N, C-alpha and C positions, 0 to 999 in steps of 0.2 A: 470458175474459178478466180484467185484475188489478181487485184488490178493496181493495190497501191506496188509504187516502189521501193526497195531499198534503200537507206539513207547510209553511203558509207562516207571512212576519212577519203582524202583524196593520192593519199600513198599508206604502203606498208610499211610493215617493221619488225622484223625479226628477231628472238632470242639466240632461236639455233636457225642452221637451215637444216633442212629434207637429206634424208639419204640422197644419195645420188648413185643411181644407174646407167650402163653405158649400151645401146641398141646399135648393131652393128648391120647394113640392108645391102642383102646381094641379090640383085632385080630379077633375074635369069631364070627361065624354066622352060623345059624341054617345048612345054604345048600350055599357052594362056587359057584357062578355064572358062567358059562361057559363064561365068558366075562374079568372077574376081575381078575385083576394082580397087586391087590393088595394084601398087609401082612395079610392076612384072614386067617383062620382055624376053620372045619367044627366042632362043637361043639360034644364031643362025653361024653356024661352022664351030670352030675353035673358042672359048671362053678366051678371053684377056686379063687371062687370072692375075698375073705379078703386075700389072698398069694396074687393075680393080685395087689391089690390096695395097698397094704403094699411095693409089689414091686417098683410102681409109685413113692410112696411117698419117698423111699431111693433113687428112681432117681432120684428124682427132691434136695435133699436134699443134693444128691452128687455135683449138679450143682449151687449151691447155689454162694458159692466163686464167681465161673466167672459171676456172674449178679447183685451181690451184692449191695442195696443201687435203684436198678433199679424198677420201676413200670412197674406192668403187662398192657398192651391195654387189652385183651381180652384170653378169654378162650376155645379150641374147644374140644373135645372130639367125635372124632374119630374109624371108624374101617372098618371091620369090623360089628360086629351091636352092638353097646353100649348100644343100651334099651333090650340086652339082662340082662344087670346087673341090679338086685334092687334098688330103691331110694334108700336106706339104704347105699348102696355101693357106688354110686353119692355122695352122700350127706359127707361119712367121704372122699370121695376124694376131693372133695372141699374143706373141711375144712381145711384137712391138708394145701392146693392151700393158703387156707388166711389165717392161720397160720405162711407161713414161707418165704411167698415174697406179697410185698405190692400190689392190685389191683386198677386200677382206680377207682374212683368213678363211680357207672353203667356202670362200663364196663361187653362187650359182654359177656355170655358166651353159648356156643351153644354145642347141644347134636344132635348126629347123630339116628334117628330111623327108624325104616321097618315095614310097615301096618303090615305084617306078627307078627309083636312081640306088640303090640297097643294092652295099656288098657289103660285105662280112669283112676284109680288108679295109675298106676304106671306115667303118666303124670301130675297128678298133685303132686305127690311124687319128680319127677324131678324138678318139680315149688318149689318146699316149699327149695331143696334144693340148692336152688340157680340157677340155670338154667333160662335165661330169653330168650334164643333161640332158636326154633326147626326146627331141616331139616329134612324131611320127603322123605324117598328113592318109588318114588312111579314111576318112568321111562314111564306107558305108564296106559291107561285108558281104554287100549283093551286085554280081557282074552286072546284070538290068542298070541297078541305078549307078553306077561307077560309071558306066558309058556314058548314061542320061547326063551327066554330070562332065563328059567329057573328059574323067580322070586316063591315065594312061596305061594306070597298074590293072590288075585280074583283083578278085577276093584274096585266090590264093597267091599272089605277089604281097598281098598284104601280111596274110599270115608268113609266108616266109619272112619278112622285113623286121616282123615283130619276134619272131624265134633270132634269126640275126640279132637284135636290139639286145633281148636278154640274156644273150652268150656273152655283152659288153657291158652293158648298164647295169644298173640299179635304178638309176631314177629315168624312169619312159612316162611320158603323157602322150594319148591317142587321142586325135583329132576324129571326134566324128558329126555330121549334119543329120537333121534329120526334114520333115517337112518338105521330102526331094520330090521331083516332078513322078506323079501317079503309086507315091509310098499310102502305105497304108498304117494304124497306130499299130497293128501286130508285125509289120514287117521291119518296123524302128524299134518298138519294144527290140526284136530278136537281135536286130545292131550293138543293141547295148549290153543286151544281156552278154554278146560274145566278148566284145570288150571285155565287161567285166571280169570274166572265165580267164581273160591272159594275165591276169595279178597285176597290171602294172600301177606303178604308184600313182596317175595321173590319170583321168579323163577330161576331155573340152568336151559339149556338145549342144551344138550351135544349131540354132533356127537358120536353114536357107534363107536368104531375102535376095530380095530383088532393086541390085543398085543400080543409081545412072552410071551411064558408059560403059556399058557389060552386050554382052551377046543375050543374054538373057532379058533385056530390058527392052531389046529391039523384038526379039522374038522371044517373049515371055513362053514357057511352055507353061503343061494344065498343073498349080499347086494341089494339093493338100487347101482342105476348106480352113477358116481361122479356128474353128470348134476343134478340127481334127488337130492341128498344131499344138493347142495346147492340150487339147489331150495325150499327144508325143511329153508335151515335156515334162507333162504333170507322171507320166509313167517312167520315162527316163530318172525324176528326180527319185523315184519308189525304188525301183529296181538297182541304181546306183548304191541307194542306202541298203537296201538291205543286201548288198553287196560287200560294205563293210564302208562306204564312200562315204566323206561327209562333203554338202552341198553349202560349197563356202563363197560364191560368188555363181550370178546370175548362170553363166554357160561353165561355172569350173568345179570339177570336186574331185577331190584327193584324197588318203590314206591316209590318217593320223600323223601330224607331223611332215606331210611331203607336200606343201601346198605350194606355189609355183612363186619362191620370192620375188621375183623380178616383177610377175603382173601384179601383185601386191605391192607393189612400191609406185605402180601405175592407180592402185587405187583409192591406194593415201594418200594419191597426191605430194607423192616421193618426186625427186627432179630425176631427169636424164639425159644423157647426152644422146645424141642419132646424129649417127653419120652413116654416109653412103647416098646412095641417087636418092632423091628427092623422101628422103627422112626427116623428120619432125624430132624437135626435143625442147625440154623447160626446164630453163636456169634460175633458181631466187639469188637472190642477192641481197645485202643488206635491207634494202629499201623500196625493189622490186620485185618482178615474174618476168620473165621474157621467155619468149616462144623463138626457136630457130628452126630454118628449113635450108633444105638443099636444093639443086638442079635436078627434073624429075629426069630424066634423059642420060642414060649410063655415060654415052659418050662425051657429052656436056659437060657430064659433073665430072670424071676425068681430068679435060682440058683446065679445069677453073675450082681445079681441089682446094678446100679450106675457103673458098666464098662461101658466106653465111648470107641469106636475110633473116635477119635480128629485129623484133619489133616487141615492148612491153603490153603486160595483161594489165588493160587497165583494172583500175581494183576494184570498180562496178560489178566486170565481168569475174570476177574471183571464187565467190559465192557458187554460183550455176557452177562453173568450172570444176571446181573441191565436191560440188552434189551431185555431178553428172559419172564421176569415179566412183568416190568413197558409199554413195545409195546403188550400187551394183554386190553390195555385200551383203552378205543373208545375215551375220550381224551386225552390220555397220560398223561406226566404228569409234571412239569415245570421242565427248562430247568436245575435250580441251583440242584435241587433235585441229577442228576449223582454225583455231587461232595458231596457233605452232605454223600449220600447213599453210596459210592464207597473208598470215601477218599481219588480218583483220581484228579488230576485240568481236570477243566471243555475242556481245552485243546486239551486233548488227545485224544479225539473223534471227535472234530472239523471239519477236513475236512469228516471223513467220515457220517457225518452229512449232509454236505453238497451234499457228493454223494447220499447219499439214497433221497435229498428232489432233486436233478436232475434229476433221475432216475423217481419222481413222487411216490414215498414210503413213504414221510414224508410231511408233512403240511410244507409249505411257511411259521413258523412263528419263529424267532429265539428265542423266550420267550418260548417255550413248546417245546419236543419232544414228537408229535404226530403223529402218521399212518392215512397215509390218506383213501379212503374208497378201491383202491388198494394196498394200504398197508396191509392193514388186511384178504386181501381177498389172499394175497401173502407174506405170515409174512416170514417165511421158508426163500424166496428170501431176504425178507427185514433184516434178525436175520444174514444171511451172511456178509454184512458188518462188521459186528462188532467179526468173529470171531476169538480166539485169533491164 
């Protein structure tokens, strides 16, 4: 792997700021899944919905000076399990957002929901509040696999949740996982095929990975071999392609013109405000790029809403941060986007791009930064070229 460091200027300069998205984190769930390393907390009694929404609004207000005049292109309400919150709470949050920041006309507004908390009336209420995209955490259509994952819903409940969602929403994502405990390639393909048959706009298919600070990390289940998981990934890509989905990001598949705009903004290194317990964000200014984060514990967050830790991203770290996102896209990104989104000259990474192309990890196309199939399979090796 290359050893020479990238030589970069000590500051950045933006001709225009990147698009801006908004992420709101609702951290509670019914039960913590053993594989989950997100900032989520098991619900204990009645949720403090009003208090928490007030804290989100105060958090947003505290960030307004940093984004004044900028339009928000998408909103994503994630968790946890946001569908534990009543439609009225989601309506209050979105009304407050619209009153404080300008939303792009037709902005994508996503809410995550789990089948175990799905109700037809709630789905209608979320739609009336302004949600226009629903993301359902299905994970599997196999009861044994759902039990192994610690999910609170059954396969039948997953199917009913999809039916209820389709009666209300045109834009639905189904989240699936493969490489599950005891799973065969045939079982993984069956899950993907069942998801494709529902005809939703989007499918996300992730390989189960064991993360630190999870139950699975301390008590690892027996997972399929690396080769078997790779076969599952390739089979999933083939099955979804045959069903009319475009494979546009490592784990994301969409019908034509139905890609997730919010996540695309992440992968194209756009800016995003993150509000809520443990939320992270990235903001660009005329001469710098910054990260910001909040307290993880919900009670601590609500007690100190608007308290933000902010730190600049050193220019030498920006090439890696950019590539960490952009190289997940199957088609990559236009080469000029690096300069537009990092504020650094394109020449700063020209030599590294050339070396990666010589290694067969990037396509030999000066107009795009696009991983080859080998580059996608060995993404960590490709990213090493851009380490600070």
